[in-house]
C-alpha positions in Angstrom: -19.9 138.6 114.7 -23.4 140.1 115.0 -24.2 142.0 111.8 -24.7 145.3 113.7 -21.4 145.1 115.6 -18.7 147.3 114.3 -15.2 146.0 113.6 -12.3 148.5 113.7 -9.0 147.5 112.2 -5.8 149.5 112.5 -3.5 149.3 109.5 -0.3 150.9 108.3 -0.5 153.0 105.1 0.6 150.1 102.8 -1.0 150.7 99.4 -2.2 147.1 99.3 -4.8 148.0 102.0 -6.4 150.6 99.7 -6.9 148.6 96.5 -10.2 148.3 94.5 -10.7 144.8 95.9 -10.4 146.0 99.5 -12.8 148.9 98.8 -15.3 146.4 97.4 -15.0 144.2 100.5 -15.6 147.2 102.7 -18.6 148.2 100.7 -20.1 144.8 101.2 -19.3 144.9 104.9 -20.2 148.4 106.2 -19.6 147.4 109.8 -15.9 147.1 109.1 -13.8 150.3 109.3 -10.2 150.8 108.6 -8.1 153.3 110.5 -4.7 154.0 109.1 -1.7 155.0 111.2 0.4 158.0 110.0 3.2 157.4 107.6 6.3 156.3 109.5 4.4 155.5 112.7 6.9 153.4 114.6 4.5 152.1 117.3 2.8 149.7 114.9 6.2 148.5 113.7 7.1 147.8 117.4 4.0 145.6 117.7 4.9 143.7 114.6 8.5 143.2 115.9 7.1 141.9 119.2 5.0 139.3 117.4 7.9 138.3 115.1 10.1 137.9 118.2 7.5 135.6 119.8 7.3 133.6 116.6 11.0 133.1 116.4 11.7 132.4 120.0 8.6 130.5 121.0 6.7 129.1 118.1 9.4 128.2 115.6 11.7 126.6 118.2 8.9 124.7 120.1 7.2 121.4 119.8 3.5 121.6 120.8 1.0 118.8 120.9 -2.0 121.1 121.3 -3.1 124.6 122.1 -3.3 123.5 125.7 0.3 122.5 125.6 1.4 125.8 123.9 -0.5 128.1 126.3 1.7 127.6 129.5 4.9 127.8 127.4 3.7 130.9 125.7 2.7 132.6 129.0 6.0 131.6 130.7 7.9 133.3 127.8 5.8 136.5 128.1 6.2 136.6 131.9 10.0 136.1 131.7 10.3 138.8 129.0 8.2 141.2 131.1 10.6 141.1 134.0 13.0 143.3 132.2 10.7 145.1 129.8 10.6 148.9 129.8 8.1 151.3 128.2 9.1 152.9 124.9 9.7 156.6 125.2 8.5 158.0 121.9 9.5 161.4 120.6 7.9 162.8 117.5 8.9 166.2 116.3 7.4 166.4 112.8 4.2 168.4 113.5 3.1 168.0 109.8 2.8 164.2 110.3 1.0 164.0 113.6 -1.8 161.5 114.1 -5.1 162.7 112.6 -8.3 161.1 111.7 -7.5 159.2 108.5 -10.3 156.7 108.2 -11.0 154.6 105.2 -14.5 153.4 104.6 -16.5 152.4 101.5 -17.5 156.1 101.0 -14.0 157.7 101.5 -11.1 156.9 99.2 
């Protein structure tokens, strides 16, 4: 990465992401910015579940000789899955926990 290019990382509010060691790494890399999702934000959990499903149903059960071999099998799975996929309809009623700017940088703790 070019030194001046910013890197934005979205994380959940796990306390491990806010340790002194993490703060030290961020201080040494000011182009890296963490953005935390609100507590109990289900959308990030859905992304994690999607990747876990791919791991279980494609990677763990497959035999691949190379990345070139994996690619068409991976794409075939995603295309088949997408045929019956539906958007998630989120409802969020707790106005006290709505998404807000909650950035964590070397200067904010």
